[in-house]
N, CA, C and O atoms as a GROMACS GRO file, in nm:
protein
  284
    1UNK      N    1   2.159   1.876   3.680
    1UNK     CA    2   2.162   1.759   3.660
    1UNK      C    3   1.991   1.788   3.810
    1UNK      O    4   1.895   1.711   3.818
    2UNK      N    5   2.008   1.892   3.882
    2UNK     CA    6   1.922   1.892   3.971
    2UNK      C    7   1.760   1.912   3.933
    2UNK      O    8   1.656   1.868   3.980
    3UNK      N    9   1.792   1.995   3.829
    3UNK     CA   10   1.666   2.044   3.765
    3UNK      C   11   1.567   1.929   3.689
    3UNK      O   12   1.448   1.954   3.672
    4UNK      N   13   1.610   1.839   3.659
    4UNK     CA   14   1.586   1.765   3.621
    4UNK      C   15   1.498   1.602   3.729
    4UNK      O   16   1.417   1.510   3.712
    5UNK      N   17   1.587   1.661   3.834
    5UNK     CA   18   1.512   1.549   3.953
    5UNK      C   19   1.368   1.547   3.926
    5UNK      O   20   1.327   1.435   3.897
    6UNK      N   21   1.267   1.654   3.927
    6UNK     CA   22   1.158   1.652   4.002
    6UNK      C   23   1.055   1.533   3.884
    6UNK      O   24   0.945   1.491   3.920
    7UNK      N   25   1.112   1.499   3.759
    7UNK     CA   26   1.106   1.455   3.675
    7UNK      C   27   1.115   1.237   3.714
    7UNK      O   28   1.044   1.151   3.662
    8UNK      N   29   1.236   1.219   3.825
    8UNK     CA   30   1.231   1.117   3.870
    8UNK      C   31   1.129   1.078   3.978
    8UNK      O   32   1.089   0.969   4.021
    9UNK      N   33   1.112   1.158   3.997
    9UNK     CA   34   0.995   1.124   4.130
    9UNK      C   35   0.855   1.095   4.077
    9UNK      O   36   0.789   1.144   3.986
   10UNK      N   37   0.828   0.977   4.185
   10UNK     CA   38   0.698   0.903   4.091
   10UNK      C   39   0.543   0.943   4.216
   10UNK      O   40   0.541   0.947   4.339
   11UNK      N   41   0.479   0.956   4.158
   11UNK     CA   42   0.376   1.013   4.205
   11UNK      C   43   0.300   0.906   4.318
   11UNK      O   44   0.290   0.798   4.259
   12UNK      N   45   0.251   0.896   4.438
   12UNK     CA   46   0.178   0.826   4.482
   12UNK      C   47   0.048   0.791   4.439
   12UNK      O   48   0.028   0.843   4.329
   13UNK      N   49  -0.056   0.718   4.482
   13UNK     CA   50  -0.192   0.742   4.450
   13UNK      C   51  -0.242   0.859   4.551
   13UNK      O   52  -0.334   0.920   4.498
   14UNK      N   53  -0.214   0.902   4.660
   14UNK     CA   54  -0.264   1.004   4.740
   14UNK      C   55  -0.238   1.156   4.649
   14UNK      O   56  -0.309   1.254   4.669
   15UNK      N   57  -0.135   1.155   4.559
   15UNK     CA   58  -0.096   1.280   4.495
   15UNK      C   59  -0.226   1.293   4.386
   15UNK      O   60  -0.303   1.390   4.386
   16UNK      N   61  -0.236   1.180   4.294
   16UNK     CA   62  -0.350   1.168   4.184
   16UNK      C   63  -0.477   1.272   4.257
   16UNK      O   64  -0.524   1.266   4.371
   17UNK      N   65  -0.507   1.365   4.142
   17UNK     CA   66  -0.641   1.411   4.154
   17UNK      C   67  -0.750   1.250   4.084
   17UNK      O   68  -0.721   1.141   4.034
   18UNK      N   69  -0.854   1.310   4.114
   18UNK     CA   70  -0.959   1.213   4.057
   18UNK      C   71  -1.042   1.279   3.932
   18UNK      O   72  -1.092   1.390   3.951
   19UNK      N   73  -1.056   1.230   3.831
   19UNK     CA   74  -1.123   1.319   3.705
   19UNK      C   75  -1.289   1.307   3.771
   19UNK      O   76  -1.347   1.223   3.840
   20UNK      N   77  -1.332   1.453   3.703
   20UNK     CA   78  -1.477   1.401   3.735
   20UNK      C   79  -1.491   1.357   3.588
   20UNK      O   80  -1.403   1.368   3.503
   21UNK      N   81  -1.647   1.294   3.566
   21UNK     CA   82  -1.701   1.203   3.481
   21UNK      C   83  -1.762   1.344   3.338
   21UNK      O   84  -1.842   1.437   3.330
   22UNK      N   85  -1.696   1.298   3.283
   22UNK     CA   86  -1.801   1.376   3.148
   22UNK      C   87  -1.900   1.363   3.151
   22UNK      O   88  -1.930   1.244   3.140
   23UNK      N   89  -2.029   1.468   3.169
   23UNK     CA   90  -2.154   1.416   3.135
   23UNK      C   91  -2.190   1.381   2.977
   23UNK      O   92  -2.161   1.469   2.896
   24UNK      N   93  -2.239   1.283   2.936
   24UNK     CA   94  -2.299   1.253   2.822
   24UNK      C   95  -2.401   1.348   2.773
   24UNK      O   96  -2.494   1.381   2.847
   25UNK      N   97  -2.390   1.397   2.642
   25UNK     CA   98  -2.509   1.438   2.608
   25UNK      C   99  -2.616   1.379   2.586
   25UNK      O  100  -2.605   1.262   2.622
   26UNK      N  101  -2.742   1.406   2.533
   26UNK     CA  102  -2.860   1.293   2.534
   26UNK      C  103  -2.874   1.281   2.376
   26UNK      O  104  -2.905   1.379   2.307
   27UNK      N  105  -2.861   1.211   2.347
   27UNK     CA  106  -2.893   1.165   2.212
   27UNK      C  107  -3.047   1.098   2.178
   27UNK      O  108  -3.115   1.062   2.274
   28UNK      N  109  -3.077   1.090   2.101
   28UNK     CA  110  -3.222   1.059   2.046
   28UNK      C  111  -3.206   0.896   1.986
   28UNK      O  112  -3.250   0.785   2.012
   29UNK      N  113  -3.089   0.979   1.866
   29UNK     CA  114  -3.038   0.777   1.808
   29UNK      C  115  -3.050   0.658   1.919
   29UNK      O  116  -3.124   0.559   1.921
   30UNK      N  117  -2.922   0.715   2.033
   30UNK     CA  118  -2.907   0.616   2.138
   30UNK      C  119  -3.011   0.559   2.200
   30UNK      O  120  -3.019   0.436   2.200
   31UNK      N  121  -3.123   0.652   2.271
   31UNK     CA  122  -3.217   0.626   2.342
   31UNK      C  123  -3.315   0.541   2.265
   31UNK      O  124  -3.371   0.452   2.330
   32UNK      N  125  -3.347   0.554   2.123
   32UNK     CA  126  -3.457   0.463   2.062
   32UNK      C  127  -3.375   0.322   2.062
   32UNK      O  128  -3.416   0.208   2.086
   33UNK      N  129  -3.258   0.364   2.030
   33UNK     CA  130  -3.177   0.179   2.031
   33UNK      C  131  -3.185   0.112   2.176
   33UNK      O  132  -3.219  -0.006   2.179
   34UNK      N  133  -3.164   0.161   2.270
   34UNK     CA  134  -3.157   0.106   2.390
   34UNK      C  135  -3.338   0.059   2.382
   34UNK      O  136  -3.373  -0.058   2.396
   35UNK      N  137  -3.435   0.167   2.359
   35UNK     CA  138  -3.584   0.142   2.359
   35UNK      C  139  -3.582  -0.009   2.313
   35UNK      O  140  -3.588  -0.106   2.388
   36UNK      N  141  -3.575  -0.011   2.183
   36UNK     CA  142  -3.536  -0.121   2.074
   36UNK      C  143  -3.506  -0.230   2.156
   36UNK      O  144  -3.592  -0.313   2.185
   37UNK      N  145  -3.356  -0.240   2.208
   37UNK     CA  146  -3.320  -0.353   2.237
   37UNK      C  147  -3.394  -0.412   2.357
   37UNK      O  148  -3.385  -0.535   2.362
   38UNK      N  149  -3.462  -0.357   2.452
   38UNK     CA  150  -3.501  -0.353   2.572
   38UNK      C  151  -3.663  -0.461   2.506
   38UNK      O  152  -3.707  -0.559   2.566
   39UNK      N  153  -3.719  -0.406   2.379
   39UNK     CA  154  -3.857  -0.471   2.396
   39UNK      C  155  -3.807  -0.574   2.281
   39UNK      O  156  -3.877  -0.673   2.300
   40UNK      N  157  -3.713  -0.602   2.163
   40UNK     CA  158  -3.717  -0.646   2.081
   40UNK      C  159  -3.579  -0.748   2.114
   40UNK      O  160  -3.584  -0.862   2.067
   41UNK      N  161  -3.508  -0.725   2.160
   41UNK     CA  162  -3.367  -0.821   2.189
   41UNK      C  163  -3.239  -0.768   2.126
   41UNK      O  164  -3.248  -0.662   2.064
   42UNK      N  165  -3.146  -0.816   2.133
   42UNK     CA  166  -3.036  -0.768   2.055
   42UNK      C  167  -2.994  -0.819   1.869
   42UNK      O  168  -2.947  -0.928   1.836
   43UNK      N  169  -3.020  -0.734   1.799
   43UNK     CA  170  -2.980  -0.795   1.673
   43UNK      C  171  -2.907  -0.920   1.637
   43UNK      O  172  -2.795  -0.939   1.684
   44UNK      N  173  -2.958  -1.003   1.560
   44UNK     CA  174  -2.827  -1.095   1.505
   44UNK      C  175  -2.699  -1.030   1.469
   44UNK      O  176  -2.701  -0.909   1.446
   45UNK      N  177  -2.555  -1.118   1.460
   45UNK     CA  178  -2.438  -1.006   1.373
   45UNK      C  179  -2.450  -1.077   1.295
   45UNK      O  180  -2.492  -1.192   1.281
   46UNK      N  181  -2.380  -0.946   1.200
   46UNK     CA  182  -2.417  -0.996   1.009
   46UNK      C  183  -2.303  -1.073   0.982
   46UNK      O  184  -2.193  -1.060   1.035
   47UNK      N  185  -2.348  -1.184   0.867
   47UNK     CA  186  -2.244  -1.295   0.848
   47UNK      C  187  -2.184  -1.218   0.658
   47UNK      O  188  -2.262  -1.173   0.575
   48UNK      N  189  -2.065  -1.227   0.646
   48UNK     CA  190  -2.030  -1.179   0.520
   48UNK      C  191  -2.042  -1.309   0.402
   48UNK      O  192  -1.999  -1.424   0.395
   49UNK      N  193  -2.109  -1.238   0.332
   49UNK     CA  194  -2.139  -1.333   0.197
   49UNK      C  195  -2.074  -1.309   0.103
   49UNK      O  196  -2.070  -1.204   0.039
   50UNK      N  197  -1.989  -1.448   0.080
   50UNK     CA  198  -1.882  -1.441  -0.050
   50UNK      C  199  -1.963  -1.345  -0.200
   50UNK      O  200  -2.066  -1.371  -0.261
   51UNK      N  201  -1.887  -1.260  -0.213
   51UNK     CA  202  -1.919  -1.256  -0.387
   51UNK      C  203  -1.911  -1.381  -0.477
   51UNK      O  204  -1.828  -1.471  -0.469
   52UNK      N  205  -2.026  -1.367  -0.578
   52UNK     CA  206  -1.988  -1.442  -0.674
   52UNK      C  207  -1.874  -1.465  -0.798
   52UNK      O  208  -1.808  -1.554  -0.850
   53UNK      N  209  -1.906  -1.292  -0.807
   53UNK     CA  210  -1.779  -1.256  -0.959
   53UNK      C  211  -1.640  -1.274  -0.897
   53UNK      O  212  -1.534  -1.289  -0.959
   54UNK      N  213  -1.660  -1.270  -0.761
   54UNK     CA  214  -1.470  -1.228  -0.686
   54UNK      C  215  -1.408  -1.379  -0.649
   54UNK      O  216  -1.298  -1.397  -0.599
   55UNK      N  217  -1.528  -1.510  -0.694
   55UNK     CA  218  -1.498  -1.636  -0.673
   55UNK      C  219  -1.367  -1.633  -0.726
   55UNK      O  220  -1.328  -1.556  -0.814
   56UNK      N  221  -1.257  -1.778  -0.629
   56UNK     CA  222  -1.143  -1.756  -0.717
   56UNK      C  223  -1.149  -1.890  -0.788
   56UNK      O  224  -1.204  -1.981  -0.726
   57UNK      N  225  -1.113  -1.910  -0.880
   57UNK     CA  226  -1.097  -2.062  -0.973
   57UNK      C  227  -0.987  -2.080  -0.938
   57UNK      O  228  -0.906  -2.005  -0.883
   58UNK      N  229  -0.976  -2.251  -0.991
   58UNK     CA  230  -0.901  -2.339  -0.972
   58UNK      C  231  -0.807  -2.308  -1.077
   58UNK      O  232  -0.841  -2.271  -1.190
   59UNK      N  233  -0.642  -2.331  -1.023
   59UNK     CA  234  -0.564  -2.311  -1.118
   59UNK      C  235  -0.502  -2.372  -1.218
   59UNK      O  236  -0.421  -2.320  -1.294
   60UNK      N  237  -0.550  -2.513  -1.219
   60UNK     CA  238  -0.502  -2.604  -1.269
   60UNK      C  239  -0.607  -2.673  -1.268
   60UNK      O  240  -0.666  -2.678  -1.160
   61UNK      N  241  -0.678  -2.765  -1.409
   61UNK     CA  242  -0.719  -2.823  -1.439
   61UNK      C  243  -0.719  -3.006  -1.301
   61UNK      O  244  -0.623  -3.071  -1.261
   62UNK      N  245  -0.828  -3.019  -1.281
   62UNK     CA  246  -0.821  -3.170  -1.201
   62UNK      C  247  -0.757  -3.327  -1.326
   62UNK      O  248  -0.806  -3.385  -1.422
   63UNK      N  249  -0.640  -3.336  -1.257
   63UNK     CA  250  -0.578  -3.483  -1.311
   63UNK      C  251  -0.665  -3.581  -1.308
   63UNK      O  252  -0.756  -3.582  -1.225
   64UNK      N  253  -0.645  -3.693  -1.412
   64UNK     CA  254  -0.733  -3.779  -1.429
   64UNK      C  255  -0.720  -3.890  -1.315
   64UNK      O  256  -0.806  -3.978  -1.308
   65UNK      N  257  -0.619  -3.887  -1.231
   65UNK     CA  258  -0.603  -3.948  -1.108
   65UNK      C  259  -0.691  -3.962  -0.997
   65UNK      O  260  -0.730  -4.055  -0.927
   66UNK      N  261  -0.723  -3.771  -1.006
   66UNK     CA  262  -0.790  -3.721  -0.927
   66UNK      C  263  -0.923  -3.735  -0.995
   66UNK      O  264  -1.002  -3.694  -0.910
   67UNK      N  265  -0.975  -3.762  -1.074
   67UNK     CA  266  -1.109  -3.713  -1.124
   67UNK      C  267  -1.136  -3.905  -1.075
   67UNK      O  268  -1.239  -3.941  -1.018
   68UNK      N  269  -1.041  -3.987  -1.106
   68UNK     CA  270  -1.102  -4.150  -1.097
   68UNK      C  271  -1.110  -4.172  -0.925
   68UNK      O  272  -1.217  -4.215  -0.882
   69UNK      N  273  -1.018  -4.149  -0.844
   69UNK     CA  274  -1.031  -4.149  -0.749
   69UNK      C  275  -1.131  -4.063  -0.663
   69UNK      O  276  -1.157  -4.111  -0.553
   70UNK      N  277  -1.193  -3.943  -0.694
   70UNK     CA  278  -1.332  -3.893  -0.639
   70UNK      C  279  -1.419  -3.968  -0.616
   70UNK      O  280  -1.483  -3.966  -0.511
   71UNK      N  281  -1.440  -4.060  -0.724
   71UNK     CA  282  -1.571  -4.148  -0.754
   71UNK      C  283  -1.535  -4.295  -0.639
   71UNK      O  284  -1.615  -4.389  -0.632
   0.00000   0.00000   0.00000
């Protein structure tokens, strides 16, 4: 029972060690994209265009009552 007591002790903020920041490697792609965003601005968000071939068809023909009420 005594061997597991160390696991129950909570560490305070003083006990934590701060991690060093990882230095990011230079990437030409990100540099070019950053310069383009500064000059042109951010690109517009993409929009999904529905595929015509996968469009759902009506399962049933419209009834005579629906056809008459539509006019």
